[in-house]
N, C-alpha and C positions, 0 to 999 in steps of 0.2 A: 298799206301799213296796218298792223294789228290795232283794232279799236281800243284794246285794253292798255296799250303802252302809254305811260304817263298818267294813268288813272290812279286816284288816291282812294283806297278802300278804308272805310271807318275813320277817315281823317288820320290814318296812321300808316298804312302800307302803300308805298308808291311803287307801281308796276314799272320795272325797268326794261326787261327784255324777255322774249319767249325762249325757253330752253328745252322744251319737249312737249309731247302730246301722247295720249293713249286712248283706249276705248271709252273711258269714263270722263277724263278731264284733260285740260291743257295746263302745262306747268310753266310758271313764270319766275324769273328772278326779281326780287323786290327788296325795298329798303324799309325797315321799321323805323320811323322817325322818332318814336317814343324812346326806344332803346338804342338808336343809332347803330343798327346791325343789319347785315344782309340776310335774307331768308328766302325760302322757296315757297311759292303759293300754288296750290292746285285748285283751279276753278272748274267746278262741275259743268259739263255740257248742258245746254239749255233743255234738251229733251229729257234729261234725268232730273233736273231741278223742278220740272213741272209735275213730277210724280210724287204725290204727298207721302205715300208709304215708303218709297225709296229714300226720300229726304229724312223721314223719321228714323229709319234704320241707319242711315248715313251719320246722323248726328249722334245717335246712341253709341254706335261703334267707335266713332272718332273720339268722343269724350272718354270712352274706356281706354283706348290706346294712348291718349294723352297722359294717362297715369303711369305708363311704362317709362322707366328710366334705366337705360343700360347702354354701355359704350358701344355695343354691337347692334343697336337698334336706332334707326333714324327718328329723332325726337319730333313729336307733334306739339307745337306751341299753342295753337289756337284753332278753333273751328267757328265760323261765323257766317252771317248772312248780311250783305250790304248791297244796295242798289240793284236788288233782284238777282244777285249773284250769291251762290253758295260756294264757300271755299275753305280750304285747310291751309294753315300756316305751319310750315315744317322747317327743320334744320336744313340749311343749304350745304350740299355735299359737293366738294371739289374732287371729282374722280370719274371713273367709268364703271359701267356695269360688268359683272362677271361674264355676261354673254359677249360683250364687246372684247373683253380680255381673251376669252376662248377663241373668238374669231381671229384674233391677232396671232395667238400662239398654237392653235390647233388642239393640243392637249398639254397638261401640266405634269411636271415631275411629282412623284408621290409626296415629297416633303412639302411642296407648295400646296398641294391638294389637302394634305393633313392640316396645314396652317389655316387655310380658309374654312375647312369643314368644322374644325374645333370652334372657331368664332361664331359660325352660323348656329351650331348646336347650343352654344352658350346663350345666344339671343333667344332661341326657341325655349330653352329651359326657363329663362326669366319670364317670357310671355305666358307659357303654359302654367307656371306657378300662380299666375294672376287670372287664370281662366280664359285666356285669349288664344285661339287657334288661328294661324295665318291663313291656311287653306290654298295658298297659291305660291309656295316656295318654288322658285325657278331662277336661273341665272339672270333673267331680266330684272328681278326685284332685289338683287344683291349688288351693293355698291362697293367698289374697291378704292380706297383712298390712296393718296400718294405715298403714305408711310407704310402701305401694305396691310393696314387694318381693314376690317370688313364691317359694313353696316347693312342690316336687312331693312328694306323699305316696304310700305303698303301693308303693315299690320292692321287687321280689322277692315281695311278698305276692300281686301279680297273677299271677305265674308259678305259685304253688301253687294259687290259685283257679282258673286256667284248666284245671288238670288235673281239677277237679271239676265245672265248669259245662258244661251243654249250651248250644247257641246260644240256645235259648229263654230260659233263665235269664239268660244274659249280656246278652240283648237289652234288658233293663230299662234299662240305661244305657250299655252299651258297644258295641252293634252299630253305632251310628251313627259310631263312630270306629275300628273295626277295619280292618286292612289286608286287601287281597285275599287274601294268602297265609294270613292267619288265618281268613278266611271259608271258604277251601278246606280248612282243616285241615292245611296244609302246614307245613314247617319254618319257624321264625320266627327272624330275627336282628335286629340293631339298626335295620335299615331299616324294620321294622314300626313302631317308635316314631316315626320321622321322618314316615311316612305319617300316623299318628294326629295328630302335631303339625300337619301341614298341614291336616287336617280341623278341628282346634281353631282354627287361624288363620282358616280360611274362615268358621267360625261367628262368631268375634269381629268380622270385617270386614263380614259381611252380615246377621248376626242370625239365621241359620238354618244347619243342617247341609247339606252338599251333596246328601245323599240321604235320602229318607223314603218310607215305604210303610206299608200297613196291618198288615203282619206283620214280625217280625224277619228271617225268611228272605228276604222281599222286599227289605229293605234290604241284606242280605248279598249278594244276587245283583247289586244295582246296584253295589256296591263292586267286584265282579268284572268286570262287563260294561258298566256305565253310564258316561256322560260327563256331568259336572256342568255346570250353567250357570256361565259365567265370572263371577267376583265383580264385575267392573266393569260387567257388564250389570245387576246388581242394585243396585250403588252406584257411580255414575260417579266419585265423588271419590277412590276408591282409586287410589293411584299404580300405574302399570303395572309397575314393578319389583317392588313388594311382591306384586302379583297373580302375577307370574312365579314368585317364590320359593314362594308358597303352592301353586300348581298343580304346580311341579316336585317338591315334597315329596310331593304326592298322586298322582304318576304310578303307575299300576297296575303297570307293568313294573318289576321290580326293577333291571334294568340301566339304565333311564332315570331312576330316582329318585336323590336325593342318596345317595351311598355312606356318608357319615359325618355326624355332627352338626357336626364341625369345618368341613366344607365348607359346610354350611348356615349356620353362624355367620359364616363369611367373607362370604357374600353378604348376610346381614342387616347386617353392619357396613358393607359397601360401600354398601348402600342408605341406612343411617343417615347416612353422610357426604354422600351425594348422592341425595336422594329422586327426582331426575329420571333416575337411571341406568336403562338398559335392558339386560337380560342376553341372552346368546345360548347356548341350551342345545341347539342343533341337532346338535352333534357329540357330545353326552354318550353316546348309545346306542353309539357306535363305540369308546368308551374301554374299557379292560380292566375287566371286572366281577370284582373280586377274590373276592367271596363265591362267585360261580359257578365261578371258576377253581379254588377249593378243593374244592367239593363236587360238581362235575359233570365226570367224567373225559372226556366227549366234547367239552367246550368248549375251543376254541382261538381266542383273539382274532386279529383280522386283524393282519398284520404279524409274527406269531409262527410262521408256517409253514403256516397253513391259513386258509380263509375261515370266518367265523362263520356258522353255519347254525341256523335255528330249525326244530326238528322237532316234529311232532304225533304223539303216540302213536296207533297203530292196532292193532287186534286182529283176527285171522282165526281161524276155527274150525280145529281139527285136521283134516287130510285123511286120514280113516281108511282110504280105499281104497288109498292108496299108502304109508301108514305115515309120510309126511313131514308136518311141520308148519312153517308159515312163522314165522320168528323175529320176535316182536313187538319193536318199537322200545323203547328204554329210556325209562322214565318218570323225568324229572329229579327230581321230588319224592321218589320212593322212593329213588333213588340218593343224594339229599341226606341222607335219614335215615340211610343206611348211613354216609355221610361224617361225619355228626354223631357217630355212635357211635365211629368211629375217632378223630375229633378229641377226644372226651371221654377216651378211653383215653390219648392223648398228654398231655393236661393232667394226668391222674392221675399219670402217671409223673413229671411235673415237680414236683408238689407232694405227693408221697406221704408225706413226713415230717410234713406238717401235717394232711393229710386222710386218713390211713391208715384210721381207724376208720369212715369213710363209704364208702370206695371199694375196700376190700380185695378184695371179691368180683370186681370188674372185673379186678384184677391176677391173681388166681388163675385166672380164666377165660382170661386172655391167655396164660398159660404152659401151661395144660393142653391147649389146642387150637392146634396150630401147622400141621396139615395143611390144605390148601385144596383145594376141589373145585368143578366147574362145576355150576350149577343146571339140572336138566332142565326141559323145557317141559311144563307141565300144562294150559295154556290150550286149551280145546276138548274136553278129555277129560271123560267122565262121572265124577262124583265116586264113584259106586258101583263103578267099575272100578279105582279107585286103591287099591292094597294098600300100606299104610304099611310093611309088613315088607320090601317090595322096595326100599325107600329107607332103609336103616339109617343112612346118613350124615346124614340130615336129620330134623327134627321137623316133621310136617305138621299144620297147623292149618286145619281145614275148617269152622270155626264161622260164618264170615261168609257172608251171603246178600244178594242185591240183585236188583231187577227189571232185566230186560234185554230189549230188542226184537231184539238181535243174536244172542243165544245162547238156545237152548231150555232149558227147566227141567232142572236137574240137571247141566248142563255147567259146567266151570270157566270163568269169564269174565275172571278177573284173577288175578295172583299177585305176591307180593312176598317176596323179591327176584325180579327178572326172570330169564327163561330165559337161560342161558349166562353169567350173572354168576358171578364167582369168589368163593366165600365159605368160611368156616371149617367144618370138620366139626362137626356138631351144631347148625348154624344152623336157626332156625325158618322154614319156608316157609309164609306165610299165603296160603291159597287162598280166593277169593271165588266162591261157587256161584250160578249164575243161578236166580232164582225165576220165570223166564218174564216175559212182557210183559203189561201191563194196558193197557186202552184209554186213549189220550191224548186228552183233550177240549180243544176250543178255549176258552181263557180269555176272560173278559169284558174287552175292551180299550176299549170305548166310553167316551169322555170321559177317557181316559188320555193323557198326553203321548206323543208319538212315541217318545221315548227309553224311557219306562217300558214301553210296549207291546212294543217290540222286545226289551227285557230279559226280559219275561215269556215271550215266545216262545222266546228263546234258552235259557231255563232249563228248557224241556221236555226229556224224555229222548230225543227224536227230532230228526233234522235236518230243518229246513224251509227252503224258499226264500221269502224275504220280499220282496214287491213293494209299492212305495209309489205311491199316486195322490194328487194334490192337487185340492181342490175348494173353491171359495168357499163360505162359510157365514156367515149372520148370527146363528146360534144358538151355534156352537161356537167357542171361542177358537182363534186361529191356533196351529198346531202340535199340536193335540189330535185324537184319532181320532174321525171321524164314523161310520164303518161298517167292518166287517170281513167278508171273504169267504174261507172260510165264516164263519158267524155263531157266536155264543156257544153252547157246548155240543156242537158238531158233533165227530164222531170224526175225528182227524187220523191221517195215515199217513206213513211215512218218505219224505222227499224232496218232500212235497206243497208246492204254492205257496199261500201265504197273502197275500192282498192287504189292505193297510191304507189306507183312504181318510182322508187327513189334511186338516184345515181350513186353508185359506189366509186365513181371516178374511173379512170382508165386502169386496165390490168397492169400491175407493176411488179417488179422483182423487189423483194424486201432486202434491206441491207442491215448488217450487224454494227451496232454502235461500239466504237473502240473505247478502251479504258484510258481516259485522259487525266484523271485525278492523279497528282503526284509528278506528272511530266512537266517539263519546261514548256511554256506556252507555244513556242515556235514548233516544237516537236508535236504537240497536241494538234495544232492547226494543220500540220502536214498529215497527221493520221486521219483527221476528219476528211480532208480532201481525198486521200487514198481510199477511204471507205465508201466514196460516192455520196457523201453527205455535204451539207452547206455550212460554212462558218457563220455563226450568229454573233451576238453582241459579246464584248469583253468587258467585264466589270472588275475593277481593281479594288480589293478590300485590304484593310489593315490585317496583318498576320505576322506570327513569329517565323513562318516559313520563308525560305530564301525568296528574294525578289524574282518574279516571273514564274513561280510554281503554281500549277493549276490546283485550285482548292475545291472546285465544284463544277459538275457538268449537268446541263438541264435534263438530259435523258440518260438513264443508268447504262453502264457498260453491259454489252451482251444482248440488249433488247433488239428486236427486229422492227425496223421502221422503213417507211417509203424512201426511195431514192430522193436525194436533195433535201431531206428533212434538215431543218436548222438546229444546230447544237450551240447553245449559249454556254459560255465559260465564265467562271469567276477566278481571278488571278491575284496572287499575293503581291502587295506593294512593298513587302519587306517591313522590317521594324519601323515604326513611326518616328519621324524626326520633328523636333520642335520648330514651329513656324515663327517668323518674325512678327511681333505684335504690331497692330495698327492703332495709331493714335488718332482718335476722331474728335477730341475736344481738349483745348488748352486755354487757360486764362489769357486774356488780352493784356497788353502793356498797361501799366497803372501809374498814376501819380497820386500820392497821399501826403498828408501832413505828418510831421514828427509826432509819434505816439499813437497815431490812428491805427486800429487793427486792420490787417490785410491778410487774407488767406488765398493762396493760389491753388488751382485744382486742375487735374488731368483725368481723362478717361481714355482707356485703351481696351482692345479686345483681340482675341485670337481665334482662328477657325478650328484649332485642335482642342484637346482636353488638358492642355498645360496649365500651370499655375503662374499668374503674373505677380511680379514683385516690383516695387517702385523705390528709387533712391533719388533724393533732391540735392542739388548743388547750387552754390552761389559764387559768382565771379564779379570782380570789380573792373575787369577789363573787357568783358564781352567775349572772352576766349575760354575754352574748356581747360587749357593749360593753366595749372595753378589754381583751379577752382576748388572751393572748400565744400566738403560734404556736410550738409546741415541737417539732413534727415535720413537716417540709415534705411537700407533696403528692407522692406517687409511686404507682406501679401496685400494688406489693405491701406498702404501708405499713399493714397491718391491725392492728399492735400498737403500743403506746406505753409506754416505760419511765417510771415516775413518779419524780419527784424527792422522796425521803423524807429529805433531809438536815436539814430544819427542821420542828419540830412546827407544826401548824396545820391549817386546813380548806381544801381546794382543790377546784375543780370542773373536770373534764376533759370535752371533747366532741370529736366527729370530724365533719368535713364530707366526704361521699362524692360525687364528681363522675363522671358517665358521659359519655364522649366518643364520638360516632358520626359520623365524617366531620367536617363543619363544625358539627354540632349538639351541644349540651351541655345536661345537666340534672343538678341536684345536690340533695342532701338533707342535713340536719344532724341528728345523733343527739341523744338526750336527754343531760342532764348526768349525769356519774358523780361522786358525792361521795366524796372521799378524805380521811379524817381521819388525820393523822400524830400519834401520841402518843409521849410519852417511854417508853423501855424500862422494863418492869416486871420485878420479881424473880421467878424461878421458884418454884413452890410444889408440894408433894406432895399427891396425892389418892389415897385408898385406898377401894376399893369391893369389894363381894362379888359373885361370879359363881356362880350355881347351875348345876351341870353337868347333862347329859342323864340321864334316869332309867335308861336301858338300861345294864347293866353292860358294862364293857369298857375298852379303852385309847383315849384321845383325845389328839390332837396339838393343843395350845393355844398360841396366839400372840396378841400385842397390837400394834395399830398406832395411832399418834398423828398425826392429820391425814394418814393415808396412809403414814406412815413407820413401819417396824417398830421398836418399842422393847423388845419381848420376843420373842426367837427362839422357834421352836416347841419346846415341851417336852412330854414324854409325861405324861399325868395318868391314873391308874388309878381307875376307879369300880367298887367291889365290889357284891355283892348288897345288903349292909346298911351299907356304908361311908358316910363323910362325902361329901356331894355339893356342898358349898360350898367356894370357894377365894377368898382375899383377894388382890387385886392392887393394887400401888401404882405410879402414874405421876407424872412431874414435867413441868410445863409452865407457860406464861404466857398470859394473856389467855383468850379463848374458843377452845377446841379440841375436836375430835371424837375420841373414843376408841372403837375397834372391837376387840371380842374375837372371834377367829376360831377355829373348831374344824374341823380337817381342811381348812384353806384357805378355808372359807366363813364369811361373817360370821354370828356366833351372837348377839351383843348389841352395841348401840351406845349411846353416851352423848355428850351435849354438855355440857362442863364449863367453867365460868368459874373458872380457876385464881386470878385476882385476888381473887374473892369467897371462895375457899377459904382464901387466905392471911389 
């Protein structure tokens, strides 16, 4: 049995049962005795709780996330330490993860995917507006409730976890969804969450992630260099606009990706209004990249005084014979990290009164070091020749080593910050020392897709020239590698040409696509068969065309295609007819006293675009024959005031009519019985309430049918004092009495005051 079951944390949270576990924590269902509600508690694993730095980050991030309040984000109520346990108290969610939902359904229709994506984007918009980046958006962290709403979990927790995980550990669930900048280990901002959301949308729409490989590293490389198959190639029913939004969010280039969740939400909303909309993102790359403008001093957008230039960092060995070294170009990722530090200091200055105890050492450092100095160039020098005492203004870190085919063993191959950067005195200069080059062998690319084969070659530590040859093959699928030159296992050299022989598929005779638009669907299907092609999906759309008329074909008439190519058709359903409304809420039977107000209500809906109108009737016999119209038909007539002036039994019902163009359909509700009785005299009822066992002061109040009859009063419970208190309420008929402690319902009673009298 789990040792935590039955444990009481902070004299407040009683652990009831284990409901899940992950790499960082074990999740339990618990009861908060102070507020009498069920919660979820994440207890950190022991090996993480022993790490002081991890605990510091964990508390700081959790406190920040606790300030988030949004219907699409799992709420964090508390973060605490009790009995040597570190834990988070969160909202208890009754539902399943999006990952479990996808495993059940395979893939989602585009309307359901749009519904979920919009809610996730709203959660990200709220978090990003408060400076919080999730960093681990994936189906495993997205909860689907029974009502179809979505809540995103583990905000901020992912940030702490990412500081602990290697790519291999993270790959168990996250590598399929990480952004290219995360795969590179570069600085991450809110656009990483939008990339991950794009990957989640891709999987919802197609039933598979955009990239997959045998190893996590292989998947990460594809995020950096790969090009995914377009969703509509896997599922032609996906609207083009939704495919555009998905792929724009998944753009590897930060400048070409959605800059904010708000922008992405705008396009999702435009698509929701018009699923036929087509977006134009061709000019996005030329817009000002605000994030880059903040963190890259060399960046100047077009129209602001200089032309935007993409630079690739190169390194040259030091020229010892002349004593001169060529200045390496600035690495934007490293400059970004410096900018992040500066940005963090600015934030600290703004909120110093609230977060002083977390960031005081940043402030002290800021005022101790004011002198700035240029960074010398160490690239190309032998590490053994570098004497730290000659550079008293810097701290030299020479612990990093890496293989290199460009620099011989022992030479500095990289440094951060870069040479000639201006930094504060006392800055740490991280030097990467070359460990020399090892043989680079030709990987096995046979029967790999062309994209994957190129990604495998691009990931090698040397530059290769890749040549593509195409050849027909009855054995290998089109687009897959048949042969490589050189072959698997051969030693490769810098600049060598590698030839990939890619399958064109078997030699086939091309067929002509017939003209199906305007034909009857049966004739069109026969024409497809006679042309040697395959019948695809049939989608029926609303149209003024006669029922069964083909409105659209997936490949234009006259095009030459392979035999058995699938042709999808859209067919007219004919003019739309009004559908019968569905009543999903109606007031229950009622008993009221003479003169008491009573309003009946109904709620109905329809799947089409029709207009609903409501008409209310009253009967004294319980039969529609002879019923009296008491509220005329109108569009918003969803309520009806009952006549309670005379005692008796009456029956009310509502007719709901749906009008769509010239077509109408209606439905009649069940009868609602209303009994009007004479007014009864009020009576007193006294009952006893047993207060909580825990000593302390409690604020007690009483409500009668939702109306407060006893204002909150303080009740003190001592160690051995009396725990019962008598309460008297006055009422008539059958009423509900709620006793509240601390604003939460503590006990409830249903009392028939007439019987008491």
